C-alpha positions in Angstrom: -13.1 -10.4 -34.3 -12.4 -9.4 -30.8 -11.1 -5.8 -30.5 -7.6 -5.2 -29.2 -7.3 -4.9 -25.4 -5.8 -1.5 -24.8 -6.5 1.8 -23.1 -7.3 3.6 -26.3 -10.8 4.2 -27.6 -11.9 4.3 -31.2 -11.3 8.1 -31.1 -7.6 7.5 -30.4 -8.0 8.9 -26.9 -7.5 7.1 -23.6 -10.6 5.2 -22.6 -11.9 6.6 -19.3 -14.0 3.5 -18.7 -11.0 1.2 -18.7 -10.1 -0.1 -15.2 -6.6 1.0 -14.2 -6.0 0.0 -10.6 -3.2 0.6 -8.1 -1.5 -2.7 -7.2 -1.1 -3.0 -3.5 1.5 -5.6 -2.4 1.7 -6.6 1.2 4.9 -8.4 2.3 5.7 -10.1 5.6 7.1 -7.2 7.5 5.3 -6.0 10.7 2.9 -3.1 9.9 -0.3 -4.5 8.5 -2.3 -1.5 9.9 -0.3 0.7 7.4 -1.5 -1.5 4.6 -5.1 -1.3 5.8 -5.0 2.5 6.0 -3.5 2.8 2.5 -6.3 0.5 1.1 -9.0 2.5 2.8 -7.4 5.7 1.5 -7.3 4.4 -2.1 -10.9 3.2 -2.0 -12.1 6.5 -0.4 -10.5 8.4 -3.3 -12.4 6.3 -5.8 -9.4 4.2 -6.9 -9.6 0.6 -7.9 -7.1 -1.9 -6.3 -5.4 -5.1 -7.3 -4.4 -6.8 -4.1 -1.5 -9.2 -3.5 -1.0 -10.7 0.0 2.3 -12.6 0.3 2.4 -15.9 2.2 4.7 -14.4 4.8 2.3 -11.5 5.3 -0.5 -13.8 6.2 1.4 -14.9 9.3 2.1 -11.3 10.2 -1.6 -10.4 9.7 -2.7 -13.3 11.9 -0.2 -12.3 14.6 -1.1 -8.6 14.5 -4.9 -8.8 14.0 -6.0 -12.4 14.7 -7.3 -12.5 11.1 -6.5 -15.6 9.0 -6.5 -14.3 5.3 -7.8 -17.0 3.0 -7.8 -17.1 -0.8 -11.2 -18.7 -1.0 -12.7 -16.2 1.5 -10.7 -13.1 0.8 -13.7 -10.8 0.6 -14.9 -11.8 4.1 -11.4 -11.5 5.5 -10.6 -8.2 3.8 -13.8 -6.7 5.1 -12.9 -7.7 8.6 -9.4 -6.4 8.3 -10.3 -3.0 6.8 -12.9 -2.4 9.5 -10.3 -2.9 12.2 -8.6 0.0 13.9 -4.9 0.2 14.5 -5.6 -0.4 18.2 -7.3 -3.7 17.3 -10.8 -2.5 17.9 -13.2 -4.2 15.4 -15.8 -2.2 13.4 -13.8 1.0 13.7 -14.2 1.8 9.9 -17.2 1.1 7.7 -16.6 -1.2 4.7 -19.2 -1.2 2.0 -20.0 -3.7 -0.8 -18.8 -1.0 -3.2 -15.4 -0.9 -1.5 -15.0 -4.7 -1.9 -16.2 -4.5 -5.5 -13.4 -2.1 -6.3 -10.8 -4.7 -5.2 -9.5 -7.6 -7.3 -7.5 -10.2 -5.4 -4.6 -12.2 -6.9 -3.0 -15.1 -5.0 0.7 -14.6 -4.4 1.6 -17.8 -6.2 -0.3 -17.0 -9.3 2.6 -15.9 -11.6 0.2 -15.8 -14.6 -2.0 -13.2 -12.9 -2.9 -10.1 -14.8 -0.4 -7.7 -13.2 2.5 -10.0 -14.0 2.5 -8.7 -17.5 3.5 -5.2 -18.6 0.5 -5.1 -21.0 -1.9 -5.3 -18.1 -3.0 -1.7 -17.4 -2.2 -0.4 -13.9 -1.3 3.0 -12.5 1.6 1.7 -10.4 2.3 -0.4 -7.3 2.5 0.3 -3.6 4.3 -2.2 -1.4 3.3 -1.6 2.2 4.8 -2.8 4.4 8.0 -3.9 2.6 10.2 -6.4 4.4 14.0 -6.5 3.8 13.5 -9.8 2.1 11.0 -8.2 -0.3 13.3 -5.2 -0.8 16.2 -7.6 -1.7 14.0 -9.7 -4.1 12.8 -6.6 -6.0 16.2 -5.0 -6.1 17.8 -8.2 -7.5 14.9 -8.9 -9.8 14.3 -12.4 -8.4 10.5 -12.5 -9.1 10.1 -15.4 -6.7 6.4 -14.7 -6.2 3.7 -12.5 -7.8 4.5 -9.5 -5.5 8.1 -9.4 -6.6 7.2 -10.1 -10.2 4.7 -7.2 -10.4 7.3 -4.9 -8.8 9.8 -5.8 -11.5 7.2 -5.2 -14.2 6.4 -1.8 -12.6 10.0 -0.7 -12.8 10.6 -1.9 -16.4 7.4 -0.2 -17.5 8.5 3.0 -15.8 5.4 3.2 -13.6 5.3 4.5 -10.0 6.6 2.0 -7.4 6.5 3.0 -3.8 8.4 0.8 -1.4 7.4 1.3 2.3 10.2 -0.4 4.1 9.5 -1.3 7.7 12.6 -2.5 9.5 15.2 -1.1 11.9 18.1 -1.1 12.1 19.1 -1.4 8.5 22.3 -3.3 7.6 24.6 -2.6 4.7 23.2 -5.0 2.1 19.6 -3.7 2.7 20.8 -0.1 2.4 22.5 -1.0 -0.9 19.3 -2.6 -2.1 17.3 0.5 -1.3 19.8 2.6 -3.2 19.4 0.3 -6.1 15.6 0.7 -6.0 16.0 4.5 -5.8 18.3 4.4 -8.8 15.8 2.2 -10.7 13.1 4.9 -10.2 11.3 3.6 -7.1 10.2 5.8 -4.3 11.8 4.5 -1.1 9.4 5.5 1.7 10.3 4.3 5.2 7.4 3.7 7.6 8.5 6.6 9.8 5.6 8.6 11.3 5.9 12.3 12.2 4.5 14.0 15.3 3.9 17.6 14.1 0.4 16.7 12.9 -0.9 16.5 16.5 -1.2 12.7 16.8 -3.2 11.7 19.9 -3.9 8.0 19.0 -2.0 5.2 17.4 -4.3 5.5 14.4 -3.0 9.0 13.7 0.6 7.7 13.5 -0.5 4.9 11.1 -2.5 7.3 9.0 0.4 9.7 8.7 2.6 7.0 7.0 -0.3 5.8 4.9 -0.9 9.4 3.8 2.7 9.8 2.8 2.4 6.7 0.7 -0.7 8.1 -1.0 1.1 11.4 -1.5 3.9 9.6 -3.4 1.2 8.1 -5.6 -0.5 11.5 -6.0 -3.8 10.2 -4.6 -5.8 12.8 -2.7 -6.6 12.1 0.9 -7.3 13.7 4.3 -5.4 11.3 6.5 -3.2 13.8 8.3 -2.8 17.5 9.0 -0.3 19.0 6.6 2.5 21.3 7.7 1.6 24.9 6.9 4.7 26.7 8.2 3.2 27.6 11.6 4.1 26.2 15.0 0.9 24.9 16.6 2.1 22.8 19.5 0.5 19.9 17.7 1.3 17.4 20.4 -0.6 19.3 23.1 -4.3 18.8 23.4 -6.5 21.9 23.7 -7.0 22.7 27.4 -4.3 20.4 28.6 -2.1 21.7 31.4 1.3 23.2 30.5 4.0 20.8 31.8 6.3 23.8 32.4 
């Protein structure tokens, strides 16, 4: 007889060998470099990932990076994407076979996928970037595709859901949907980079937002310099002339 599929070993303790990934959902909002940075951060921290790329996000990814993400060739396309810098420079980041082996990909139309059920073991879900259409669908419980379905499951199972909304300005209905998500237990995290960390490159701004997403998930990383209570003139490079 096949043993029960759960996270508990024969000793009654959680099974450390059981795969418990973070689900990363990518919607159609602009901001695919944020998603790539979050994925790299999770993999660098030794986390496993279940990846969902919505149909709309494929168009955004193609427009922002030139990469056509294909179900049948997702490993090849993911490798190319993760290696890309926020400035569009290919080969900026190394991507290993071990990185790709830690990712499981689920097509957005597969509503029978593992994460669509609350009994499938995951740590939580990170939606980055989150479009206003995605925000509305999750807040209203529409479950129109796998991304929205997994978000609804994450909320009902009381797991961590981080929604990185990327839109401006925000209208009244979207603000109400974000409040509803907050009340349901989600972390609403706008893609709003800060400048105190001494950003000198677009990648620094992208990594700041990605780092805040990982902070919300309590995943360790070194993507940005944290505030330590001291003014450092972070935006001024060492040796640069004083504009005053």
